[in-house]
C-alpha positions in Angstrom: 121.1 119.4 128.4 119.2 116.1 128.3 120.9 112.8 129.3 120.1 109.9 127.0 117.5 110.7 124.3 116.2 107.9 122.0 114.5 108.9 118.7 112.3 106.0 117.6 110.5 105.5 114.3 108.4 102.9 112.6 109.3 102.5 108.9 107.9 100.6 105.9 109.4 100.9 102.4 111.2 104.2 103.2 114.6 103.3 101.6 114.5 106.4 99.3 114.4 109.0 102.1 115.1 107.5 105.5 118.9 107.9 105.5 118.8 111.6 104.8 116.0 112.0 107.4 118.0 110.2 110.1 121.1 112.3 109.3 119.1 115.5 109.6 117.7 114.4 113.0 121.2 113.6 114.3 122.5 117.0 113.1 119.6 118.9 114.8 119.3 116.9 118.0 122.9 115.9 118.9 124.0 119.3 120.2 121.1 119.2 122.7 121.7 115.9 124.4 124.4 114.0 126.2 123.7 110.7 124.4 121.6 110.2 121.3 120.4 106.9 119.9 118.1 106.3 116.9 115.9 103.1 116.8 114.1 102.1 113.6 111.4 99.4 113.7 111.2 98.1 110.1 107.8 96.6 109.3 109.2 93.9 107.0 109.7 96.4 104.2 109.8 95.0 100.6 112.5 97.4 99.7 116.0 97.8 101.3 114.9 100.1 104.2 116.8 98.1 106.8 119.9 97.8 104.6 119.9 101.5 103.9 119.8 102.3 107.6 122.6 99.9 108.4 124.7 101.3 105.6 124.9 104.6 107.4 127.5 102.9 109.6 126.6 105.0 112.7 126.8 103.1 116.0 124.1 105.3 117.4 121.6 104.0 114.9 119.9 100.6 115.1 117.3 99.0 112.9 115.2 96.0 113.9 113.1 94.2 111.4 109.9 93.0 112.9 108.9 89.3 112.7 105.9 90.0 110.5 104.3 92.9 108.7 101.7 94.2 111.1 101.0 97.7 110.0 101.8 101.1 111.4 100.2 100.9 114.8 101.9 97.8 116.2 105.2 98.9 114.6 105.0 102.2 116.3 104.6 100.4 119.6 107.6 98.2 118.8 109.6 101.4 118.1 108.6 102.9 121.4 109.7 99.6 123.1 113.1 99.8 121.4 113.6 103.2 122.8 112.7 102.1 126.3 115.0 99.1 126.0 117.9 101.4 125.2 117.5 102.9 128.7 116.8 106.4 127.4 115.5 109.0 129.8 113.4 110.7 127.1 111.8 109.1 124.0 110.9 111.0 120.8 108.7 109.3 118.3 108.6 110.3 114.6 107.4 108.3 111.6 110.1 107.1 109.1 108.5 108.9 106.1 110.4 112.1 107.1 107.4 114.5 107.1 109.1 116.8 109.6 112.1 119.0 109.7 115.0 118.0 112.0 114.9 121.5 113.5 111.2 121.0 114.5 112.0 117.7 116.1 114.7 119.5 118.1 112.1 122.1 119.2 109.8 119.3 120.5 112.7 117.8 122.4 113.6 121.2 123.9 110.0 121.7 125.1 110.0 118.3 126.7 113.2 119.2 128.6 112.2 122.7 129.7 108.5 122.3 130.6 108.5 119.1 132.6 105.4 117.9 130.7 104.3 114.3 130.6 104.0 114.6 126.8 104.9 117.0 124.1 103.0 116.9 120.8 104.2 118.4 117.5 101.0 120.0 116.1 101.2 119.8 112.3 100.7 122.9 110.2 100.5 123.2 106.4 99.7 119.6 105.8 100.0 118.4 102.2 98.1 115.1 102.7 95.2 114.1 100.5 91.9 115.7 101.4 90.5 112.5 102.9 93.4 112.3 105.4 92.6 115.9 106.5 88.9 115.0 106.9 89.9 111.9 108.9 92.0 114.1 111.2 89.2 116.6 111.7 86.7 113.9 112.4 89.0 112.4 115.0 89.4 115.8 116.7 85.6 116.3 116.8 84.8 112.8 117.9 87.4 112.9 120.7 85.4 115.6 122.4 82.9 112.8 123.4 85.6 110.9 125.1 87.9 113.4 126.7 87.5 116.5 128.9 89.7 118.9 126.8 90.4 119.8 123.2 93.3 118.0 121.5 94.6 120.0 118.5 96.3 117.1 116.6 95.4 113.9 118.4 97.1 111.5 115.9 100.3 113.4 115.4 103.3 111.0 115.1 105.8 113.6 116.5 105.8 113.2 120.3 108.2 113.2 123.2 107.7 111.3 126.4 109.7 111.0 129.6 110.5 107.4 130.3 108.1 106.8 133.2 105.2 108.5 131.6 105.6 106.5 128.4 105.8 103.2 130.4 102.5 104.0 132.2 100.7 104.9 129.0 101.9 101.9 127.0 100.6 99.6 129.7 97.1 101.0 129.3 96.9 100.5 125.5 94.9 97.7 123.8 97.0 94.9 122.3 98.4 95.8 118.9 96.4 99.0 118.5 95.7 100.3 115.0 95.9 103.9 116.1 98.2 104.1 119.1 98.6 107.8 119.1 94.9 108.4 119.2 94.7 106.2 122.3 97.7 108.0 123.8 96.1 111.4 123.3 92.8 110.2 124.9 94.6 108.7 127.9 96.7 111.8 128.4 93.5 113.9 128.5 91.5 111.6 130.6 94.3 111.2 133.2 94.7 115.0 133.0 98.4 114.7 132.3 100.2 117.9 131.5 100.7 118.1 127.7 102.5 120.8 125.8 101.8 121.5 122.1 104.5 122.8 119.6 103.5 124.0 116.2 105.6 122.2 113.5 105.7 122.3 109.7 104.3 119.2 108.0 106.3 118.3 104.9 105.5 116.0 101.9 106.8 112.4 102.4 110.4 112.0 101.4 110.8 109.7 98.5 108.7 109.3 95.3 107.5 105.7 95.6 103.9 105.2 96.7 104.6 101.8 98.2 105.6 103.2 101.6 102.2 104.3 102.6 98.6 103.1 102.4 97.3 106.6 102.8 98.0 108.0 99.3 100.4 110.7 98.0 99.8 114.4 97.4 98.1 114.9 94.1 96.6 117.8 92.2 93.6 115.9 90.9 90.5 114.9 92.9 90.9 111.4 94.2 89.0 109.0 96.4 90.3 107.4 99.5 91.9 103.9 99.0 89.6 101.0 99.9 92.2 99.9 102.4 91.9 103.3 104.2 88.1 103.1 104.4 88.3 99.7 106.0 91.1 100.9 108.3 89.0 103.9 109.4 86.0 101.7 110.3 88.2 99.3 112.3 90.2 102.1 114.0 87.0 104.0 115.0 85.5 100.9 116.6 88.7 100.2 118.4 88.9 103.7 119.8 85.3 103.9 120.8 85.3 100.5 122.6 88.6 101.3 124.4 87.5 104.9 125.2 84.2 104.0 126.8 85.8 101.3 128.9 88.3 103.6 130.4 87.2 105.5 133.5 87.4 109.3 132.9 89.4 109.6 136.1 92.4 111.7 136.9 96.0 110.4 136.4 96.2 106.9 137.8 99.2 107.8 140.0 97.0 110.1 142.0 94.7 107.2 142.8 97.4 105.1 144.4 
């Protein structure tokens, strides 16, 4: 059984679904750990996301509203830092939109405990995202082969587990306020030849009906075009990844160089 596990999540306008998602995670993960805490980084939601989380009245759950709305990437980093500040031995990241089953989060946690890997990724299966999000993910996977020495099956997955020391080392190497921190983390893990384990998990539709919680677009039956905000984001994120990726030496894990 693990000691202290922190589940961390960035959230923006997820008041409709986050309470049930957190409760599901607690039910699935609590039997596997000695101490469980849940840390929500609220990206200045315009709904009552923070209030809904506090209303659960569970001492194991904290929500911290960020000083400004900065987008998913910086808020994900803030969530990771909340988990580290809790003193947890193992940090599990998942987005606040609830697109995973609690049982799959528990499976990722179990793999982190039993394999001794430096990272465990939940590889999404059955994704219901709009076509342009799936194209983006496929493009990232292909493009990553230019920057890393091994294939990465789902390099931007938000469901991940890290031992404390590995996460600290990875976060130190990220660019400031990254747009796509999980892409950077995947590239670093591969370039440093860190042992990573992959667990197939089911991808669910976002919990909640409002479209205000995401810039990426909701599942739809009709053909749709990507939002302009997403197109701009992709260009910026691609430039960020390429610049950071080519600057990093494709060396083995830094600890082996010390």
